[in-house]
N, C-alpha and C positions, 0 to 999 in steps of 0.2 A: 546537392549535386554529387556526382561520383566520377572519378577519373581512374582508368585502369593503366597499370604500368607507368606511373608518372615519373618515377626515379629508379635508379638501379637498386635492387634489393627490396623494392616496395611493389607489392602486387596491386594495391588499390588504395586510393585516397578518397575519403568521404567527408563532405562538409555539410553541416546543417546550421542554418541561421534562422532564428525566430524572433518575432517582436509582438508584444501584446500591449494594448492600451485599454484599461478596464476601469469602470466607475459604477458604483451603485449607491443608493440611499436606502436606509432602513427607516420605515415610517410607522408611526403609531398615531391613530386618530387623525390621519392626514398630514401630520407634521413630521419632518425628518428629524430623527433623534441621533442618527449617525450617518456619515458619508465616508465611503471608502474610495480611494483613488490609487490605482496601481499601474505603473508603466514599467515594463520589463523587457529586456533583450537577452538573448542567449546565442552563443556561437560554440560549436563543437566540431573538432577535427579529429578524424580517426585514420591512422595509417596501418594497413595490414602488411606485415613484412613477409618475405619469403622464408621458408623453413631455414632455421639456423641451429645446427647441431641437433636436428630432429624436433626442435620446438617451433610451433606456429603460434602467432599471436598478433595483438593489436596494441599500438602505443598511441596515445592521443592527449589532447588538452581540451579544456572547456572553460569558458568565462561567461559570467552572467552579471548583469547590472539591473538593479531593481530600485525604483524610486517609489516609495510608499508613503501615503498620507492618510490620516483618519481623524475626522473631526466629529465631535459630539456637542450637544447643546451646553453641557456644563463642564465637560472636561476635554482636554485636547492632548492626544498622544503626539509626541514630537515627530515632525517629518523626518524620515530616514532615507538614506541612500546606501544601499548594500552593494558592494563589489566583491564577487567571489570568483576565485580562479582555482583550477585544479589540473594536475597532470596524473595520468593513469597508465597502467600496463596490465595486460592480461595475456598469459601464455598457457599453451596446452602441449602435452607430449604423450604420445602413445607408444607402448611397448608390450606386444603380445596381448595378454588378457587385461592389462592395466592401462588406465588413462589418468594422467596427472594434470592438475591445474594450479597455477600460481597467479595471484593478483595483488596489485598494490595501487594505492591512490593517495596522493598528497594534495591537500587543498588549504588555501589561506583566504581569509575574509576580513574585510574592514567595513564597519557601519558608521557612517557619518550622521550626526544628529544636528538639527538646525539650532536648537537651544533647549536649555532646561535639563539636560542629561549628558553624561560623558559619552564620547565616542568609544567604540569597542573594537578590539582586534582579536581574532582567534585563528588558530591553525590546527589541522588534524592529519594524522597518518593512519591509513587503514591497510591491513595486510590479510591475505587469505591463502589457504592451501587446502587442496582437496585431492582425492583419489577415487576412482571408480574401478572396481574389480569385477570383471565378467567371469565369474567362477564356474559357470555352466552355460550351455547354449540358452539364450533368452533370459538368463538370470544375471542380475548385477547387484553389487553391494557398494554403496557410496559413503565416503567419510569426508567431512569438511571441518576445518578449524579456521576461525577468523578473529581478528582483533580490529574493530572498527571504531572510528570516532565520528560523531555528528556535531556540527557547530550550531549554536542557538540561532534562532531566527529573530528578526526585528520585533515581531509581535511578542515573542517570549521574553525579550529583553525590556521592551519599552511600553507594552500595552497599558492603557490607563483609561478607564471609563466604561460606560455601558455598551454592550453588544446585543442588540435586540434579537438577532437571529438565534442566538444561543441562550437568551434570557439570563445573561450573566453580566456582572460588573467585574472587569478583568484588571489585574495588576501584574505587570511584568517585574523583572528583576535584572537590572543592568550588570549585576555581579555574577550572572550565570556563567559557568565554565563549559567546556566541551564534554559531551557524553563519551564514555569509553566502554565499549561492550566487548566481552569475550564470549564467543558463540561456538558451540559444538553441535553437529548434526550428523545423524546416520540415517541412510535411506536404503531400503530393500525393494527391488523392482523385479517384476516378470513382464517382459515386453511382447512376447509372442505366444501363440496358442489360443485355445478357446477361453481359457481362464487367464486373465492378466491382473496384476495388482501393483500398488505402490504404497509403502508405509514409511513414514518418517517420524523420528524422535528428535527433539531439539532442547537445548539448555542454553539460556542466554543470561549471563551475569553482567549487569550494567553498573558501572560506577558513575555517580552523578547523573542519574536518570532524571530527565526533565519531564514533569507531569503537572497537570492542573489539579490543584487541591481546593476543595470546597471549604470555605471558612465557617459555614454554618450560620451565616448572617443573611437575612432576607430584608432588605431595606424597603420593599414594597413593589407593587406592579408585577409580581411574579418573578422578580429578579433575585439572583443569588450572587454573593460576592465570592470570587475565586482568585487565586494567585498562582503564578508559575513558581514551582519549587524544584529543588534537586535533592535526590537521596539515592543511596545504593539500593538496587533492586535485583530480583531474580525472577526470570520468566522461564517456564518449562511447558512442554506440550507435545502433542502429536497430531498428525493428520494422516488419513489413509483412504484408499479407494480400491475396491475389488469388483472386477467386471467379468461376467461369464456370458459367452455367446452360445445360446442354445441352438442356433442355426445361422445361416448366412444372413437372415433377415431379422432375427430377434436377439436382443441382449438385455441383461439386467445388471445394474451397477449399485453397489452399496458404498456409501461414502460418509465420512464424518471427521470432526476435528475437535480439539479441546486445548485450552490454554489456561495456565495458572500464573498469576503474578503477585509477588509479595515484596514489600519493602523490607530491607535488612533489619531495620530498627523495629519492625512489627507492623502488621496491618496489610490489607489487600491494596493493590493498585486500583485506581478508579477506572470505571467504564470498561471493564474487561468483557469481551464477547462471551456469550453463553455457549455451553456445549451444544453441538449439533450432530444429528444423525439422519441420513436420508437414503432413499431408494429411488432409482430412476429406471424406467422401462423404455427401451428404444425399439421401434418397429419400422421396418421398411415395408411400406404398403404396396407401392408399384414402382416401376422404374422412374426415378426422379422425385417420388413423393414419399416422405417419411413422417412418422409421428413420434411423440414423446410424452410420457406421463411420469410425474415425479411427486414424491411426498417428502417434505422436510420437517423433521421434529426438532424444534429449538427448546432446550430445557429451561427451566426456571433458573434465574441467576440470583443467588442469595449470598454469594461471596462478595461482600460489599466493603467499599472504603468508608471512611468516616463521613457522615451526613448523606450517604447515598441510599437510595430506595431500591428495593428489589423489583424485578420484572417477572411475571408469570410465564410459564411455558406455553407453547402454541404449536399448531400443525399448519403448514402451508402446502396446499395441493395446487399443482400447476399442470398444464397440458399445452401441447404445441403441435403445429403442422408446418412442414417446410417443403416447398416445391422448387427444385433447382434444375437447371439445364444449361446448355451452351449454345452459342451462335458463332458466326464467323467474326463478330465484333468483340466477343468476350463471354464471360460466365455471368449468369443471373440467378437470383434467389428471391422467392416470395415467401414470407412466413407470417403465421398467425400464432400469437401467444395468449394464453389465458392464465392469469396469476391469481393466487388467493381465491380459488374457486369456492372454498367453504365460507368465505367472507368473515374470517375470524378477526378479532381485535388483537393485533400484534404490535409489540413495542421492541425496538432495537436497543439493547442495553448500552451499547457503545455511543448512542446519540446523547448529546447534552440536553436535548429537549424531549426525551422519551416520556416524561411524565405529562407533557402537554400535547404531544403530537404522536399519533399512531401511524404505522405503515399503511399504505394504500389497501383498501378493501378489494373486493372482486373487480378486476379490470382486464381489458382486452387491448392488445397491441397488434396492428397490422403494419407490416413493413416490407420493403424491397431493397435489394442491393445488386448493383451491377459492377463488375470488375473487368478491366481491360488493360 
């Protein structure tokens, strides 16, 4: 729900409340080897204040409650109740060709355990600052610096036993601390004209980075033993997109991204995405009818963590048609998508089951959407 002008100095109050009750069983040979039960609720309140000394922004709070249980035939992860609370502030100020942004978030969390493991409490403070300089018409250069903390989840702290979906036997660590990341990013954009682009470079230095480490042990059944660990890590990368409109109806886009991640003590981070480079052709066929053709090249990933296997490169060809229009009741869209037209064998390196399961082969999707 949303309320406008609820209080003096407040332009808008927005409240969101959600509840989920989820349960599933992982079965092998008809027998349940693991059962997951998750009940969660979330409440979020945002207050948009009127300009104060030229600053516009939002102040708010958020609280979540998560009751999580996981049973297995031979092992039992302790039942956990997670309570997480946060306060946040986001402010923006514009002055001529410059726009400044400041953000902060403080959160605290406690996880109660029914038996067999200690309760845990964590808190974290995240701060960010950024600026965007419009140095010429349609051109901008953005800078951002942030210091963020992430609190460990119940699974990372207390996981114990087999997980059939990922073919792993997991072990958590109740002594995990908060992750602390220092991130720097720079972005160059051109937003108008026949040719537009966006290029970003980032560097993320993380203290106590939480990751899943393969122990190199395979007890049978295609399972691998893994455990959650912490170590200092460095992630760097870039992403970019270049679009040129040849006419009012035809445009071509080049896009790509790359990320590298290493542990400070040596070695690659596990399950890093492979480099990607793609091209996309957009064509307006008639009024309301448009088409798209794209080719994505995913490179071989051979920058591996210990006990990790490489994945070969592949090309994904896709095409689509979209027919859209409007009526007095709202806007509608009918679309047809064809993915992996070459029917290649493709494996996603970031997937924990990439060695057993490939991405879908040639497939079609027909859908519709109506907005009102």
